[in-house]
N, C-alpha and C positions, 0 to 999 in steps of 0.2 A: 504494499499500499504507498501511496504518496504521503510523506510526513510533512505536514504543513506547519505545525507548531513544535516545537521542542524545548522543554523547561530542564534545566540542568542546575542542581544544587541551590534551588531558589530558596531565600530566606527572606523573611520579612519580621521587624521587631517594631512595636510602637514603645519608645523609651526602654525599659527593661524587661517588657513582657515580649517575648518571642510567639508571634502567631503561627509563622510558618518556618520549619526547620528542616533544611536539606532535602528540598522536594525535587524529585526526577519524574517527568510526565511528558507524553507526547499525544498529539492530535493528529490522527491521519485524515487524507482527504476523503469525504463522504460518511465519516464515522460518526456515530451518536454516542455522546459519553456522558453518563448521569453520575454527579459527584453527590453521594450521600453521607450523612454523619449527623452528630448530636450539634446542635447550637454552640457556637465557640470553638469548633474543630479546625477553622480555618479555610471552609468552603469559599465563602464569599469574597475573603482575602486574596486567595490564589486566583480567582475569575478578576478581579481589580488589579492584581498585579499583571496577568497575561496581558490585558488591555491598557496597562500603565495608567490606571486611574490612581494607583498606589506604586509608589517608587520601590522596587524590591530592594532589601538591604544588602544581598548579596546573591551570586549567582548568576546564570546566563539564560537569555529567553532568544530561541532562535525562530525564524519565521522564513521559511522557504530555504533554509541552509544559511541566512544571514543573521549575526546577532544583533537584534535591535538595540540591545543596551549599549553599544558602541556609540561613542559620540558622534561617529561620522553618519549615524544611520537617522532618517527623517521619521520620527515617530509619529507626525502627524498623517503622513501617506500611511504608515501602517496602521493606523488605528481607522483609517476609512477600509480597511480589508476586514475589520472587525464590527458585525453588529451587536448591540448590546441592548437587552430588554431587562427594566429595572423591576423590583418588585412595586413600586410606587408609580409607574407608568412614565412620569416624568414628560407628559405633554405640554405643550405651551397652550395654556387656556385662552388666550386672547386669538388663536389662530382656530379656523374651522379644522374639520378632520382631514381635507384633501390638503389645506395647506401645511399641516403638521408633517405631511408625507414628503412635502416638494420643497421645503424650506432648506433642508439638509443638502439636497441635491444641488440647489441653486448656488449654494454659498460655498460649500466643500468640493462638490465634483465639478462645478461650473456648468453644469447643463443649462440649456436655454429651458423657458419655462413650458412650452409645448411638450417638450422631450420628458421633462420633470413629471408634468401632469400626466401623460401617458403611463409612464413606469409606475406613479403612485396609483394609479385606477387599477392598474394590473395586479398590484399586492393588495391593494383593499378588496379588489374581488377574491382573492385568493384567500384572504381571511374572512369573507363573508360581511364586509363592512361596506360595500360600494354604494349601499342605498344610503348611507351617512355621511356623504361626502361633505354637505353644508352644514353639520352639525357642530357645535362646539363642545369640547369635553365635558363641560358640566351638564349637558343633557343626555350624557350616556352612563350607563351602569358600568360597574366596575370591570365586568369581563369583557365589555365593548370597548372600553378604553385600553386593557391591555392588547385587544386584537388589533387596535389602532397602533399602539406601541409596535407591535411584532410589524405590522405592515411598513411602518416608517423605518424600522430597522433594515427590513427587507428591500425597501424603494434605492438604500445605498448599494444595492448588489455586493453585499460583502463575502469574502472567501469562507468566513466562520461565523455562526451565530452563537452569541453568549447568552444564557438566561441566568438571570439571579433570582431563583426561588418566586418565578413569574405568577404563581397562584396562590403565594402566602398573603396578601392583602385584600383576597377576594372572598365573598360570601359562599358558603358551600355549594350551593345551586349554580355559581357562575364557573367555578373550578373546572367543570367537565369540557365547557365548550372552548376554552382556552387550551386546555389539554387535547381537544378533538384537533385543533388547528395544528399544535406542535407535532402532533402524531402524523398529519397530512404531510408536514414539512419534511419531516424524518422519511417518507415514504418517496418524496421527491428526490431523496439522495442528497439533502442538505447537509454540510457538516455542522454538528451541534455539539456544544458544550454545555449542560444543564446542572445547574445546581438546584436539587429539589428534594423536599420531604415526601414526594408523593410515591410510595413504593410500588404500585400497581403500574403507575405509569413506568419508573425505571425498569421494571421486570418485562414490561412488554415491548418498550422502545428502544431501549439501549443496546448498541453492540457491545459496550462496555460498561461496566461498573466501578467506580473508585469510591473506597470507604476511608474517610479522613477521620482522624482520631488524635486530639491535642497536637495539630499543628504538623502532622505527618501523614502520608498514605499508608495506612496500616494494612491494606488489601485492595487489588484490583483485578477484574476476570470478568469472564462471561456472567449474564444475569444469572442463569441456571446456577453455576457454581456458586456465586456469591450468597445467592438467597435461599439455595437448598443444600448447599455444603460448604459453608464459609471455613476456612482453613483456622483463622484466628478466633481466640475467645473472645475478645473485644468486638469483633463484627458479630459473633453469636449474640453477645449479649444485648448489643444495640439493636437488632433485628427482632429478638424477642421481644424487647420492650417497646419498639414503635409498631410491632405488627399485631400487639396485643390492644393498643390503644383504640 
């Protein structure tokens, strides 16, 4: 498989507190990876270091074989290759749905408005939100906002989509509509890196599941092995706890 992103010996500390410790990790083209683990295990920080929203304290991150932490590398160009979907949607409240999906294309990718609009409409249709193009975020449900946020990230046509617990801020009845869209994207062959607490989704959709605990990758493997026959005691403990909830 083509290696898109490779993380070597990555560490991140906030003051004295080490959140990530010596992480080795790779993302292959077309792969869907779900990162699971307890709150505070470093999952979201790993995602934020990969897209450089947080500056790693040590280690290297390679994208298509180039070290993006090298001073000569254009991190803004690198960031355009990564689509990010946050817990809290982060939509622009003063723009309608269509303009939320157009503005990044105009400012960052320098597309003309007609092209940007065409691309935005394509992805709004993909997530089932094309009929809401003129709505403002305040007029939408949480699930609809998150689908718009996914369309906005897709409109930048990134190489990798990063999802940071995309359903954690949603009411239970809205979780399903967002997971359904993400499942469809996985089926389209999109490269996806997903921090999630939705174990059923991880089991069904992931090519690989990564279990993080106390700032390290404690175990990784295919969903069947991780969920049915975990090798590590702490993986077993975590799964027995969350699957009983």
